[in-house]
Biopython code that builds the backbone (N, CA, C, O; Angstrom):
import numpy as np
from Bio.PDB.StructureBuilder import StructureBuilder

atoms = [
    (1, "MET", "N", (23.043, -4.321, 29.446)),
    (1, "MET", "CA", (24.206, -3.654, 29.986)),
    (1, "MET", "C", (23.967, -2.149, 29.914)),
    (1, "MET", "O", (23.494, -1.632, 28.902)),
    (2, "GLU", "N", (24.295, -1.463, 30.988)),
    (2, "GLU", "CA", (24.088, -0.022, 31.034)),
    (2, "GLU", "C", (25.243, 0.694, 30.342)),
    (2, "GLU", "O", (26.366, 0.193, 30.273)),
    (3, "ALA", "N", (24.935, 1.857, 29.843)),
    (3, "ALA", "CA", (25.962, 2.660, 29.185)),
    (3, "ALA", "C", (26.976, 3.131, 30.227)),
    (3, "ALA", "O", (26.615, 3.450, 31.360)),
    (4, "GLY", "N", (28.224, 3.169, 29.837)),
    (4, "GLY", "CA", (29.265, 3.653, 30.726)),
    (4, "GLY", "C", (29.949, 2.562, 31.530)),
    (4, "GLY", "O", (30.927, 2.830, 32.228)),
    (5, "GLN", "N", (29.457, 1.350, 31.444)),
    (5, "GLN", "CA", (30.106, 0.259, 32.156)),
    (5, "GLN", "C", (31.210, -0.322, 31.282)),
    (5, "GLN", "O", (31.008, -0.641, 30.111)),
    (6, "ASN", "N", (32.342, -0.444, 31.874)),
    (6, "ASN", "CA", (33.467, -1.059, 31.169)),
    (6, "ASN", "C", (33.677, -2.457, 31.720)),
    (6, "ASN", "O", (33.905, -2.637, 32.916)),
    (7, "ILE", "N", (33.602, -3.415, 30.866)),
    (7, "ILE", "CA", (33.858, -4.790, 31.262)),
    (7, "ILE", "C", (35.154, -5.214, 30.591)),
    (7, "ILE", "O", (35.262, -5.255, 29.366)),
    (8, "THR", "N", (36.125, -5.526, 31.422)),
    (8, "THR", "CA", (37.406, -5.966, 30.872)),
    (8, "THR", "C", (37.549, -7.455, 31.125)),
    (8, "THR", "O", (37.194, -7.959, 32.190)),
    (9, "ARG", "N", (38.059, -8.128, 30.157)),
    (9, "ARG", "CA", (38.291, -9.560, 30.276)),
    (9, "ARG", "C", (39.774, -9.813, 30.113)),
    (9, "ARG", "O", (40.456, -9.139, 29.342)),
    (10, "ASN", "N", (40.256, -10.786, 30.844)),
    (10, "ASN", "CA", (41.667, -11.145, 30.723)),
    (10, "ASN", "C", (41.906, -11.823, 29.387)),
    (10, "ASN", "O", (41.225, -12.779, 29.017)),
    (11, "LYS", "N", (42.876, -11.309, 28.688)),
    (11, "LYS", "CA", (43.272, -11.936, 27.437)),
    (11, "LYS", "C", (44.101, -13.170, 27.769)),
    (11, "LYS", "O", (44.709, -13.235, 28.838)),
    (12, "PRO", "N", (44.134, -14.135, 26.881)),
    (12, "PRO", "CA", (44.966, -15.328, 27.139)),
    (12, "PRO", "C", (46.434, -14.983, 27.362)),
    (12, "PRO", "O", (47.122, -15.665, 28.122)),
    (13, "VAL", "N", (46.917, -13.933, 26.710)),
    (13, "VAL", "CA", (48.317, -13.535, 26.878)),
    (13, "VAL", "C", (48.545, -13.028, 28.294)),
    (13, "VAL", "O", (49.581, -13.316, 28.894)),
    (14, "ASP", "N", (47.587, -12.273, 28.839)),
    (14, "ASP", "CA", (47.712, -11.773, 30.201)),
    (14, "ASP", "C", (47.802, -12.923, 31.198)),
    (14, "ASP", "O", (48.613, -12.895, 32.123)),
    (15, "ARG", "N", (46.973, -13.918, 31.001)),
    (15, "ARG", "CA", (47.010, -15.071, 31.901)),
    (15, "ARG", "C", (48.328, -15.813, 31.777)),
    (15, "ARG", "O", (48.866, -16.292, 32.775)),
    (16, "LEU", "N", (48.852, -15.914, 30.567)),
    (16, "LEU", "CA", (50.130, -16.589, 30.356)),
    (16, "LEU", "C", (51.248, -15.862, 31.097)),
    (16, "LEU", "O", (52.089, -16.496, 31.733)),
    (17, "VAL", "N", (51.256, -14.546, 31.015)),
    (17, "VAL", "CA", (52.281, -13.760, 31.698)),
    (17, "VAL", "C", (52.178, -13.953, 33.210)),
    (17, "VAL", "O", (53.195, -14.094, 33.889)),
    (18, "ILE", "N", (50.972, -13.960, 33.728)),
    (18, "ILE", "CA", (50.777, -14.154, 35.166)),
    (18, "ILE", "C", (51.255, -15.540, 35.587)),
    (18, "ILE", "O", (51.923, -15.681, 36.612)),
    (19, "TRP", "N", (50.918, -16.556, 34.808)),
    (19, "TRP", "CA", (51.352, -17.917, 35.130)),
    (19, "TRP", "C", (52.871, -18.040, 35.063)),
    (19, "TRP", "O", (53.482, -18.651, 35.940)),
    (20, "LEU", "N", (53.480, -17.470, 34.038)),
    (20, "LEU", "CA", (54.937, -17.557, 33.918)),
    (20, "LEU", "C", (55.634, -16.838, 35.070)),
    (20, "LEU", "O", (56.616, -17.342, 35.613)),
    (21, "ALA", "N", (55.133, -15.669, 35.441)),
    (21, "ALA", "CA", (55.711, -14.934, 36.567)),
    (21, "ALA", "C", (55.555, -15.720, 37.865)),
    (21, "ALA", "O", (56.460, -15.731, 38.701)),
    (22, "SER", "N", (54.424, -16.368, 38.032)),
    (22, "SER", "CA", (54.197, -17.182, 39.232)),
    (22, "SER", "C", (55.153, -18.364, 39.281)),
    (22, "SER", "O", (55.707, -18.679, 40.334)),
    (23, "ILE", "N", (55.343, -19.012, 38.151)),
    (23, "ILE", "CA", (56.244, -20.167, 38.099)),
    (23, "ILE", "C", (57.683, -19.745, 38.389)),
    (23, "ILE", "O", (58.399, -20.432, 39.116)),
    (24, "VAL", "N", (58.103, -18.620, 37.822)),
    (24, "VAL", "CA", (59.458, -18.123, 38.082)),
    (24, "VAL", "C", (59.621, -17.796, 39.564)),
    (24, "VAL", "O", (60.648, -18.114, 40.162)),
    (25, "GLY", "N", (58.618, -17.167, 40.152)),
    (25, "GLY", "CA", (58.677, -16.841, 41.576)),
    (25, "GLY", "C", (58.782, -18.078, 42.448)),
    (25, "GLY", "O", (59.568, -18.107, 43.395)),
    (26, "VAL", "N", (58.002, -19.090, 42.140)),
    (26, "VAL", "CA", (58.050, -20.335, 42.913)),
    (26, "VAL", "C", (59.416, -20.998, 42.756)),
    (26, "VAL", "O", (59.961, -21.529, 43.724)),
    (27, "CYS", "N", (59.966, -20.972, 41.555)),
    (27, "CYS", "CA", (61.293, -21.562, 41.332)),
    (27, "CYS", "C", (62.372, -20.827, 42.128)),
    (27, "CYS", "O", (63.272, -21.459, 42.681)),
    (28, "LEU", "N", (62.286, -19.510, 42.190)),
    (28, "LEU", "CA", (63.263, -18.737, 42.962)),
    (28, "LEU", "C", (63.168, -19.046, 44.452)),
    (28, "LEU", "O", (64.187, -19.186, 45.127)),
    (29, "VAL", "N", (61.960, -19.150, 44.957)),
    (29, "VAL", "CA", (61.783, -19.485, 46.374)),
    (29, "VAL", "C", (62.291, -20.898, 46.656)),
    (29, "VAL", "O", (62.920, -21.138, 47.686)),
    (30, "ALA", "N", (62.022, -21.831, 45.746)),
    (30, "ALA", "CA", (62.501, -23.203, 45.924)),
    (30, "ALA", "C", (64.031, -23.259, 45.892)),
    (30, "ALA", "O", (64.639, -23.997, 46.668)),
    (31, "ALA", "N", (64.649, -22.490, 45.007)),
    (31, "ALA", "CA", (66.110, -22.463, 44.939)),
    (31, "ALA", "C", (66.698, -21.877, 46.219)),
    (31, "ALA", "O", (67.701, -22.379, 46.728)),
    (32, "ALA", "N", (66.087, -20.829, 46.736)),
    (32, "ALA", "CA", (66.557, -20.237, 47.989)),
    (32, "ALA", "C", (66.422, -21.226, 49.139)),
    (32, "ALA", "O", (67.324, -21.337, 49.969)),
    (33, "ALA", "N", (65.311, -21.940, 49.196)),
    (33, "ALA", "CA", (65.113, -22.935, 50.258)),
    (33, "ALA", "C", (66.123, -24.073, 50.136)),
    (33, "ALA", "O", (66.614, -24.578, 51.146)),
    (34, "ALA", "N", (66.434, -24.478, 48.907)),
    (34, "ALA", "CA", (67.413, -25.549, 48.705)),
    (34, "ALA", "C", (68.805, -25.107, 49.148)),
    (34, "ALA", "O", (69.526, -25.879, 49.781)),
    (35, "LEU", "N", (69.188, -23.878, 48.823)),
    (35, "LEU", "CA", (70.485, -23.367, 49.275)),
    (35, "LEU", "C", (70.541, -23.299, 50.791)),
    (35, "LEU", "O", (71.552, -23.646, 51.401)),
    (36, "TRP", "N", (69.457, -22.853, 51.389)),
    (36, "TRP", "CA", (69.400, -22.737, 52.840)),
    (36, "TRP", "C", (69.540, -24.117, 53.479)),
    (36, "TRP", "O", (70.286, -24.280, 54.445)),
    (37, "ALA", "N", (68.837, -25.097, 52.954)),
    (37, "ALA", "CA", (68.877, -26.448, 53.520)),
    (37, "ALA", "C", (70.241, -27.098, 53.320)),
    (37, "ALA", "O", (70.704, -27.852, 54.176)),
    (38, "GLN", "N", (70.877, -26.812, 52.204)),
    (38, "GLN", "CA", (72.154, -27.453, 51.900)),
    (38, "GLN", "C", (73.294, -26.870, 52.723)),
    (38, "GLN", "O", (74.091, -27.614, 53.294)),
    (39, "GLY", "N", (73.375, -25.549, 52.787)),
    (39, "GLY", "CA", (74.551, -24.948, 53.400)),
    (39, "GLY", "C", (74.315, -24.265, 54.723)),
    (39, "GLY", "O", (75.271, -23.854, 55.381)),
    (40, "GLY", "N", (73.100, -24.134, 55.123)),
    (40, "GLY", "CA", (72.826, -23.429, 56.361)),
    (40, "GLY", "C", (72.701, -21.933, 56.118)),
    (40, "GLY", "O", (72.935, -21.445, 55.012)),
    (41, "ALA", "N", (72.335, -21.230, 57.151)),
    (41, "ALA", "CA", (72.046, -19.804, 57.033)),
    (41, "ALA", "C", (73.287, -18.991, 56.677)),
    (41, "ALA", "O", (73.207, -18.072, 55.862)),
    (42, "ALA", "N", (74.435, -19.316, 57.277)),
    (42, "ALA", "CA", (75.644, -18.522, 57.045)),
    (42, "ALA", "C", (76.058, -18.565, 55.581)),
    (42, "ALA", "O", (76.345, -17.527, 54.984)),
    (43, "VAL", "N", (76.090, -19.750, 55.006)),
    (43, "VAL", "CA", (76.484, -19.884, 53.600)),
    (43, "VAL", "C", (75.463, -19.204, 52.703)),
    (43, "VAL", "O", (75.825, -18.560, 51.718)),
    (44, "PHE", "N", (74.195, -19.346, 53.041)),
    (44, "PHE", "CA", (73.134, -18.728, 52.249)),
    (44, "PHE", "C", (73.305, -17.211, 52.212)),
    (44, "PHE", "O", (73.238, -16.602, 51.144)),
    (45, "PHE", "N", (73.526, -16.602, 53.381)),
    (45, "PHE", "CA", (73.672, -15.154, 53.421)),
    (45, "PHE", "C", (74.968, -14.701, 52.753)),
    (45, "PHE", "O", (75.000, -13.634, 52.140)),
    (46, "GLU", "N", (76.034, -15.491, 52.861)),
    (46, "GLU", "CA", (77.280, -15.150, 52.168)),
    (46, "GLU", "C", (77.086, -15.147, 50.657)),
    (46, "GLU", "O", (77.637, -14.294, 49.960)),
    (47, "MET", "N", (76.305, -16.097, 50.149)),
    (47, "MET", "CA", (76.014, -16.138, 48.706)),
    (47, "MET", "C", (75.206, -14.907, 48.293)),
    (47, "MET", "O", (75.465, -14.319, 47.243)),
    (48, "LEU", "N", (74.240, -14.521, 49.107)),
    (48, "LEU", "CA", (73.447, -13.331, 48.792)),
    (48, "LEU", "C", (74.320, -12.085, 48.760)),
    (48, "LEU", "O", (74.220, -11.278, 47.836)),
    (49, "VAL", "N", (75.170, -11.925, 49.761)),
    (49, "VAL", "CA", (76.042, -10.752, 49.822)),
    (49, "VAL", "C", (76.996, -10.736, 48.633)),
    (49, "VAL", "O", (77.214, -9.683, 48.033)),
    (50, "ALA", "N", (77.564, -11.880, 48.287)),
    (50, "ALA", "CA", (78.476, -11.946, 47.142)),
    (50, "ALA", "C", (77.753, -11.584, 45.848)),
    (50, "ALA", "O", (78.312, -10.893, 44.997)),
    (51, "GLY", "N", (76.533, -12.040, 45.700)),
    (51, "GLY", "CA", (75.761, -11.702, 44.504)),
    (51, "GLY", "C", (75.444, -10.227, 44.420)),
    (51, "GLY", "O", (75.541, -9.621, 43.353)),
    (52, "ILE", "N", (75.066, -9.649, 45.548)),
    (52, "ILE", "CA", (74.750, -8.215, 45.562)),
    (52, "ILE", "C", (76.007, -7.398, 45.305)),
    (52, "ILE", "O", (75.969, -6.424, 44.553)),
    (53, "MET", "N", (77.124, -7.784, 45.922)),
    (53, "MET", "CA", (78.367, -7.034, 45.745)),
    (53, "MET", "C", (78.901, -7.143, 44.321)),
    (53, "MET", "O", (79.601, -6.242, 43.859)),
    (54, "SER", "N", (78.588, -8.219, 43.624)),
    (54, "SER", "CA", (79.069, -8.349, 42.247)),
    (54, "SER", "C", (78.361, -7.376, 41.309)),
    (54, "SER", "O", (78.829, -7.128, 40.197)),
    (55, "CYS", "N", (77.248, -6.833, 41.751)),
    (55, "CYS", "CA", (76.520, -5.861, 40.927)),
    (55, "CYS", "C", (77.153, -4.480, 40.982)),
    (55, "CYS", "O", (76.876, -3.635, 40.130)),
    (56, "PHE", "N", (78.000, -4.244, 41.976)),
    (56, "PHE", "CA", (78.579, -2.904, 42.147)),
    (56, "PHE", "C", (80.046, -2.889, 41.866)),
    (56, "PHE", "O", (80.683, -1.840, 41.964)),
]
sb = StructureBuilder()
sb.init_structure("model")
sb.init_model(0)
sb.init_chain("A")
sb.init_seg("    ")
for serial, (resi, resn, name, xyz) in enumerate(atoms, 1):
    if name == "N":
        sb.init_residue(resn, " ", resi, " ")
    sb.init_atom(name, np.array(xyz, "f"), 0.0, 1.0, " ", f" {name:<3s}", serial, name[0])
structure = sb.get_structure()
């Protein structure tokens, strides 16, 4: 190995965080798709607007 080369390896904790974030993202997309399929686009968008408005 030459001097000045930095080799970084993923720690197991880093991989765990990436996997958990990926799983949460997939769950959110699945929940959005389920809401869309159940109530249609109008109900889905009304739920989004109500959620956003509750933050303010």
